[in-house]
N, CA, C and O atoms as CSV, one atom per row, in Angstrom:
chain,resi,resn,atom,element,x,y,z
A,1,MET,N,N,82.180,-31.220,75.785
A,1,MET,CA,C,83.482,-31.557,76.356
A,1,MET,C,C,84.392,-32.102,75.251
A,1,MET,O,O,83.949,-32.898,74.422
A,2,PRO,N,N,85.663,-31.679,75.233
A,2,PRO,CA,C,86.597,-32.244,74.248
A,2,PRO,C,C,86.875,-33.707,74.534
A,2,PRO,O,O,86.869,-34.137,75.687
A,3,ASP,N,N,87.116,-34.464,73.486
A,3,ASP,CA,C,87.476,-35.868,73.625
A,3,ASP,C,C,88.991,-35.959,73.495
A,3,ASP,O,O,89.513,-36.141,72.396
A,4,LEU,N,N,89.699,-35.832,74.623
A,4,LEU,CA,C,91.155,-35.784,74.613
A,4,LEU,C,C,91.766,-37.174,74.573
A,4,LEU,O,O,91.202,-38.128,75.109
A,5,LYS,N,N,92.918,-37.281,73.937
A,5,LYS,CA,C,93.650,-38.540,73.896
A,5,LYS,C,C,94.198,-38.895,75.276
A,5,LYS,O,O,94.246,-40.066,75.652
A,6,LEU,N,N,94.607,-37.881,76.019
A,6,LEU,CA,C,95.167,-38.100,77.349
A,6,LEU,C,C,94.037,-38.342,78.344
A,6,LEU,O,O,93.167,-37.484,78.495
A,7,PRO,N,N,94.026,-39.494,79.030
A,7,PRO,CA,C,92.970,-39.727,80.028
A,7,PRO,C,C,93.225,-38.894,81.278
A,7,PRO,O,O,94.290,-38.299,81.441
A,8,ARG,N,N,92.238,-38.866,82.146
A,8,ARG,CA,C,92.376,-38.149,83.413
A,8,ARG,C,C,93.579,-38.702,84.174
A,8,ARG,O,O,93.774,-39.916,84.237
A,9,LEU,N,N,94.373,-37.822,84.742
A,9,LEU,CA,C,95.562,-38.253,85.480
A,9,LEU,C,C,95.167,-38.992,86.750
A,9,LEU,O,O,94.199,-38.614,87.410
A,10,PRO,N,N,95.908,-40.049,87.104
A,10,PRO,CA,C,95.630,-40.748,88.358
A,10,PRO,C,C,96.097,-39.903,89.536
A,10,PRO,O,O,96.879,-38.969,89.359
A,11,LYS,N,N,95.626,-40.222,90.725
A,11,LYS,CA,C,96.124,-39.531,91.919
A,11,LYS,C,C,97.609,-39.840,92.047
A,11,LYS,O,O,98.054,-40.961,91.796
A,12,ARG,N,N,98.365,-38.818,92.443
A,12,ARG,CA,C,99.814,-38.996,92.493
A,12,ARG,C,C,100.434,-38.041,93.497
A,12,ARG,O,O,99.823,-37.050,93.897
A,13,THR,N,N,101.637,-38.349,93.890
A,13,THR,CA,C,102.405,-37.469,94.763
A,13,THR,C,C,102.990,-36.357,93.897
A,13,THR,O,O,103.587,-36.648,92.860
A,14,PRO,N,N,102.839,-35.106,94.285
A,14,PRO,CA,C,103.377,-34.011,93.481
A,14,PRO,C,C,104.892,-34.128,93.307
A,14,PRO,O,O,105.609,-34.515,94.229
A,15,VAL,N,N,105.356,-33.791,92.119
A,15,VAL,CA,C,106.775,-33.811,91.783
A,15,VAL,C,C,107.124,-32.470,91.155
A,15,VAL,O,O,106.408,-31.997,90.272
A,16,LYS,N,N,108.206,-31.857,91.595
A,16,LYS,CA,C,108.624,-30.588,91.014
A,16,LYS,C,C,109.342,-30.849,89.698
A,16,LYS,O,O,110.204,-31.725,89.615
A,17,LEU,N,N,108.983,-30.086,88.674
A,17,LEU,CA,C,109.575,-30.221,87.357
A,17,LEU,C,C,110.061,-28.861,86.894
A,17,LEU,O,O,109.314,-27.883,86.920
A,18,THR,N,N,111.315,-28.802,86.471
A,18,THR,CA,C,111.865,-27.558,85.946
A,18,THR,C,C,112.403,-27.819,84.550
A,18,THR,O,O,113.310,-28.631,84.366
A,19,ILE,N,N,111.832,-27.117,83.555
A,19,ILE,CA,C,112.311,-27.218,82.173
A,19,ILE,C,C,112.247,-25.834,81.539
A,19,ILE,O,O,111.571,-24.936,82.041
A,20,HIS,N,N,112.952,-25.680,80.444
A,20,HIS,CA,C,112.909,-24.438,79.671
A,20,HIS,C,C,112.146,-24.725,78.391
A,20,HIS,O,O,112.458,-25.680,77.679
A,21,LEU,N,N,111.133,-23.891,78.090
A,21,LEU,CA,C,110.302,-24.061,76.902
A,21,LEU,C,C,110.296,-22.790,76.078
A,21,LEU,O,O,110.384,-21.691,76.624
A,22,PRO,N,N,110.194,-22.935,74.761
A,22,PRO,CA,C,109.968,-21.735,73.961
A,22,PRO,C,C,108.564,-21.207,74.259
A,22,PRO,O,O,107.668,-21.985,74.588
A,23,PRO,N,N,108.366,-19.897,74.146
A,23,PRO,CA,C,107.068,-19.312,74.490
A,23,PRO,C,C,105.878,-19.933,73.759
A,23,PRO,O,O,104.812,-20.105,74.351
A,24,ASP,N,N,106.047,-20.270,72.475
A,24,ASP,CA,C,104.919,-20.840,71.732
A,24,ASP,C,C,104.536,-22.221,72.251
A,24,ASP,O,O,103.352,-22.555,72.288
A,25,LEU,N,N,105.515,-23.030,72.653
A,25,LEU,CA,C,105.203,-24.343,73.220
A,25,LEU,C,C,104.542,-24.181,74.579
A,25,LEU,O,O,103.608,-24.914,74.905
A,26,HIS,N,N,105.014,-23.234,75.370
A,26,HIS,CA,C,104.395,-22.989,76.668
A,26,HIS,C,C,102.924,-22.624,76.496
A,26,HIS,O,O,102.071,-23.116,77.234
A,27,GLN,N,N,102.625,-21.764,75.522
A,27,GLN,CA,C,101.237,-21.374,75.286
A,27,GLN,C,C,100.404,-22.568,74.838
A,27,GLN,O,O,99.255,-22.719,75.254
A,28,THR,N,N,100.980,-23.413,73.994
A,28,THR,CA,C,100.270,-24.616,73.552
A,28,THR,C,C,99.946,-25.510,74.744
A,28,THR,O,O,98.848,-26.059,74.829
A,29,LEU,N,N,100.892,-25.657,75.658
A,29,LEU,CA,C,100.649,-26.470,76.854
A,29,LEU,C,C,99.600,-25.826,77.762
A,29,LEU,O,O,98.782,-26.532,78.353
A,30,GLU,N,N,99.614,-24.518,77.877
A,30,GLU,CA,C,98.575,-23.820,78.647
A,30,GLU,C,C,97.203,-24.047,78.018
A,30,GLU,O,O,96.218,-24.262,78.724
A,31,ASP,N,N,97.145,-23.999,76.683
A,31,ASP,CA,C,95.884,-24.256,75.981
A,31,ASP,C,C,95.412,-25.689,76.227
A,31,ASP,O,O,94.219,-25.933,76.407
A,32,TYR,N,N,96.357,-26.635,76.233
A,32,TYR,CA,C,96.003,-28.030,76.498
A,32,TYR,C,C,95.483,-28.180,77.928
A,32,TYR,O,O,94.502,-28.885,78.163
A,33,ALA,N,N,96.130,-27.529,78.866
A,33,ALA,CA,C,95.684,-27.582,80.264
A,33,ALA,C,C,94.258,-27.033,80.393
A,33,ALA,O,O,93.460,-27.553,81.173
A,34,ALA,N,N,93.944,-25.991,79.633
A,34,ALA,CA,C,92.583,-25.439,79.656
A,34,ALA,C,C,91.583,-26.440,79.083
A,34,ALA,O,O,90.489,-26.598,79.624
A,35,ALA,N,N,91.948,-27.113,77.997
A,35,ALA,CA,C,91.070,-28.134,77.416
A,35,ALA,C,C,90.901,-29.309,78.375
A,35,ALA,O,O,89.811,-29.872,78.488
A,36,TYR,N,N,91.974,-29.676,79.063
A,36,TYR,CA,C,91.916,-30.754,80.062
A,36,TYR,C,C,90.948,-30.372,81.185
A,36,TYR,O,O,90.128,-31.186,81.609
A,37,ALA,N,N,91.051,-29.139,81.656
A,37,ALA,CA,C,90.172,-28.660,82.728
A,37,ALA,C,C,88.716,-28.689,82.284
A,37,ALA,O,O,87.830,-29.028,83.068
A,38,GLU,N,N,88.471,-28.337,81.044
A,38,GLU,CA,C,87.105,-28.377,80.525
A,38,GLU,C,C,86.604,-29.814,80.408
A,38,GLU,O,O,85.453,-30.106,80.732
A,39,ALA,N,N,87.466,-30.698,79.948
A,39,ALA,CA,C,87.068,-32.096,79.749
A,39,ALA,C,C,86.794,-32.817,81.068
A,39,ALA,O,O,85.841,-33.589,81.172
A,40,TYR,N,N,87.631,-32.560,82.074
A,40,TYR,CA,C,87.545,-33.314,83.325
A,40,TYR,C,C,87.059,-32.487,84.510
A,40,TYR,O,O,86.940,-33.001,85.622
A,41,ARG,N,N,86.779,-31.207,84.273
A,41,ARG,CA,C,86.325,-30.295,85.315
A,41,ARG,C,C,87.278,-30.273,86.510
A,41,ARG,O,O,86.869,-30.184,87.668
A,42,GLN,N,N,88.552,-30.358,86.182
A,42,GLN,CA,C,89.596,-30.290,87.201
A,42,GLN,C,C,90.827,-29.668,86.566
A,42,GLN,O,O,91.373,-30.197,85.598
A,43,ARG,N,N,91.251,-28.560,87.106
A,43,ARG,CA,C,92.429,-27.862,86.587
A,43,ARG,C,C,93.693,-28.570,87.066
A,43,ARG,O,O,93.821,-28.904,88.244
A,44,GLU,N,N,94.602,-28.789,86.160
A,44,GLU,CA,C,95.913,-29.362,86.480
A,44,GLU,C,C,96.972,-28.404,85.966
A,44,GLU,O,O,96.820,-27.822,84.892
A,45,ALA,N,N,98.029,-28.241,86.719
A,45,ALA,CA,C,99.153,-27.422,86.284
A,45,ALA,C,C,99.826,-28.077,85.074
A,45,ALA,O,O,99.856,-29.302,84.950
A,46,VAL,N,N,100.356,-27.245,84.198
A,46,VAL,CA,C,101.066,-27.761,83.030
A,46,VAL,C,C,102.164,-28.732,83.454
A,46,VAL,O,O,102.340,-29.777,82.828
A,47,ALA,N,N,102.897,-28.399,84.504
A,47,ALA,CA,C,103.982,-29.268,84.979
A,47,ALA,C,C,103.474,-30.646,85.386
A,47,ALA,O,O,104.221,-31.622,85.318
A,48,GLU,N,N,102.224,-30.740,85.805
A,48,GLU,CA,C,101.637,-32.041,86.171
A,48,GLU,C,C,101.205,-32.820,84.940
A,48,GLU,O,O,101.180,-34.050,84.965
A,49,LEU,N,N,100.867,-32.124,83.869
A,49,LEU,CA,C,100.424,-32.785,82.645
A,49,LEU,C,C,101.586,-33.250,81.768
A,49,LEU,O,O,101.460,-34.250,81.061
A,50,ILE,N,N,102.701,-32.545,81.804
A,50,ILE,CA,C,103.825,-32.850,80.913
A,50,ILE,C,C,104.289,-34.311,80.994
A,50,ILE,O,O,104.455,-34.929,79.943
A,51,PRO,N,N,104.508,-34.903,82.187
A,51,PRO,CA,C,104.954,-36.303,82.200
A,51,PRO,C,C,103.963,-37.250,81.514
A,51,PRO,O,O,104.374,-38.185,80.826
A,52,ALA,N,N,102.676,-37.015,81.696
A,52,ALA,CA,C,101.672,-37.883,81.060
A,52,ALA,C,C,101.636,-37.656,79.546
A,52,ALA,O,O,101.459,-38.605,78.782
A,53,ILE,N,N,101.803,-36.415,79.116
A,53,ILE,CA,C,101.837,-36.125,77.685
A,53,ILE,C,C,103.041,-36.805,77.041
A,53,ILE,O,O,102.913,-37.433,75.991
A,54,VAL,N,N,104.199,-36.682,77.662
A,54,VAL,CA,C,105.410,-37.305,77.123
A,54,VAL,C,C,105.270,-38.829,77.108
A,54,VAL,O,O,105.627,-39.470,76.120
A,55,ALA,N,N,104.759,-39.410,78.186
A,55,ALA,CA,C,104.570,-40.861,78.242
A,55,ALA,C,C,103.609,-41.331,77.152
A,55,ALA,O,O,103.848,-42.355,76.512
A,56,SER,N,N,102.528,-40.589,76.941
A,56,SER,CA,C,101.562,-40.934,75.903
A,56,SER,C,C,102.203,-40.860,74.520
A,56,SER,O,O,102.001,-41.741,73.683
A,57,PHE,N,N,102.971,-39.808,74.292
A,57,PHE,CA,C,103.658,-39.660,73.015
A,57,PHE,C,C,104.617,-40.827,72.777
A,57,PHE,O,O,104.606,-41.424,71.700
A,58,LEU,N,N,105.435,-41.153,73.756
A,58,LEU,CA,C,106.406,-42.235,73.604
A,58,LEU,C,C,105.725,-43.585,73.398
A,58,LEU,O,O,106.184,-44.398,72.595
A,59,ALA,N,N,104.636,-43.824,74.118
A,59,ALA,CA,C,103.914,-45.086,73.982
A,59,ALA,C,C,103.287,-45.237,72.598
A,59,ALA,O,O,103.104,-46.356,72.117
A,60,SER,N,N,102.959,-44.118,71.958
A,60,SER,CA,C,102.305,-44.188,70.649
A,60,SER,C,C,103.286,-44.145,69.478
A,60,SER,O,O,102.868,-44.262,68.327
A,61,ASP,N,N,104.570,-43.980,69.748
A,61,ASP,CA,C,105.578,-43.888,68.688
A,61,ASP,C,C,106.077,-45.293,68.339
A,61,ASP,O,O,106.933,-45.850,69.027
A,62,ARG,N,N,105.529,-45.849,67.264
A,62,ARG,CA,C,105.878,-47.235,66.889
A,62,ARG,C,C,107.338,-47.392,66.513
A,62,ARG,O,O,107.961,-48.400,66.846
A,63,ALA,N,N,107.892,-46.403,65.822
A,63,ALA,CA,C,109.300,-46.501,65.428
A,63,ALA,C,C,110.193,-46.521,66.662
A,63,ALA,O,O,111.151,-47.292,66.725
A,64,PHE,N,N,109.883,-45.679,67.643
A,64,PHE,CA,C,110.662,-45.672,68.878
A,64,PHE,C,C,110.525,-47.002,69.605
A,64,PHE,O,O,111.509,-47.536,70.116
A,65,SER,N,N,109.303,-47.542,69.654
A,65,SER,CA,C,109.085,-48.831,70.320
A,65,SER,C,C,109.917,-49.928,69.672
A,65,SER,O,O,110.494,-50.766,70.365
A,66,ALA,N,N,109.978,-49.924,68.343
A,66,ALA,CA,C,110.763,-50.938,67.637
A,66,ALA,C,C,112.247,-50.780,67.940
A,66,ALA,O,O,112.940,-51.767,68.188
A,67,VAL,N,N,112.734,-49.552,67.922
A,67,VAL,CA,C,114.141,-49.307,68.237
A,67,VAL,C,C,114.432,-49.724,69.668
A,67,VAL,O,O,115.452,-50.357,69.943
A,68,ARG,N,N,113.540,-49.371,70.574
A,68,ARG,CA,C,113.739,-49.692,71.987
A,68,ARG,C,C,113.745,-51.200,72.211
A,68,ARG,O,O,114.574,-51.713,72.962
A,69,LYS,N,N,112.829,-51.910,71.566
A,69,LYS,CA,C,112.800,-53.364,71.699
A,69,LYS,C,C,114.066,-53.982,71.140
A,69,LYS,O,O,114.585,-54.947,71.701
A,70,GLY,N,N,114.567,-53.440,70.045
A,70,GLY,CA,C,115.790,-53.942,69.422
A,70,GLY,C,C,117.020,-53.732,70.282
A,70,GLY,O,O,117.975,-54.505,70.209
A,71,LYS,N,N,116.999,-52.679,71.104
A,71,LYS,CA,C,118.143,-52.371,71.958
A,71,LYS,C,C,117.977,-52.915,73.359
A,71,LYS,O,O,118.897,-52.810,74.171
A,72,GLY,N,N,116.823,-53.496,73.665
A,72,GLY,CA,C,116.577,-53.995,75.010
A,72,GLY,C,C,115.918,-52.930,75.870
A,72,GLY,O,O,116.589,-52.043,76.396
A,73,ALA,N,N,114.621,-53.019,76.009
A,73,ALA,CA,C,113.854,-52.020,76.750
A,73,ALA,C,C,114.372,-51.852,78.157
A,73,ALA,O,O,114.658,-52.828,78.852
A,74,GLY,N,N,114.489,-50.609,78.570
A,74,GLY,CA,C,114.853,-50.334,79.939
A,74,GLY,C,C,116.346,-50.213,80.194
A,74,GLY,O,O,116.754,-49.789,81.275
A,75,ARG,N,N,117.180,-50.583,79.200
A,75,ARG,CA,C,118.624,-50.434,79.395
A,75,ARG,C,C,119.040,-49.025,79.082
A,75,ARG,O,O,118.573,-48.440,78.104
A,76,HIS,N,N,119.913,-48.466,79.896
A,76,HIS,CA,C,120.406,-47.114,79.701
A,76,HIS,C,C,121.868,-47.171,79.303
A,76,HIS,O,O,122.606,-48.065,79.717
A,77,GLY,N,N,122.274,-46.208,78.495
A,77,GLY,CA,C,123.676,-46.109,78.113
A,77,GLY,C,C,124.099,-47.115,77.085
A,77,GLY,O,O,125.296,-47.362,76.936
A,78,SER,N,N,123.168,-47.712,76.362
A,78,SER,CA,C,123.514,-48.686,75.335
A,78,SER,C,C,123.828,-48.024,74.036
A,78,SER,O,O,124.141,-48.702,73.057
């Protein structure tokens, strides 16, 4: 089983997500979904994985965290 950085997704209410992706990124996300299914023995749609992938990326970006803290976390339009 792959040792993925993204943990198993918690139970959640389905949310519809519509985005436009370049074909190569879409394929990469499909490949990730396949690795996720192998790791957790549960298939998840790419659209269900994207919010967790983005959240994980943002949480691990130290420069973004520093900028966000400097501007006041959670404020919009600043």
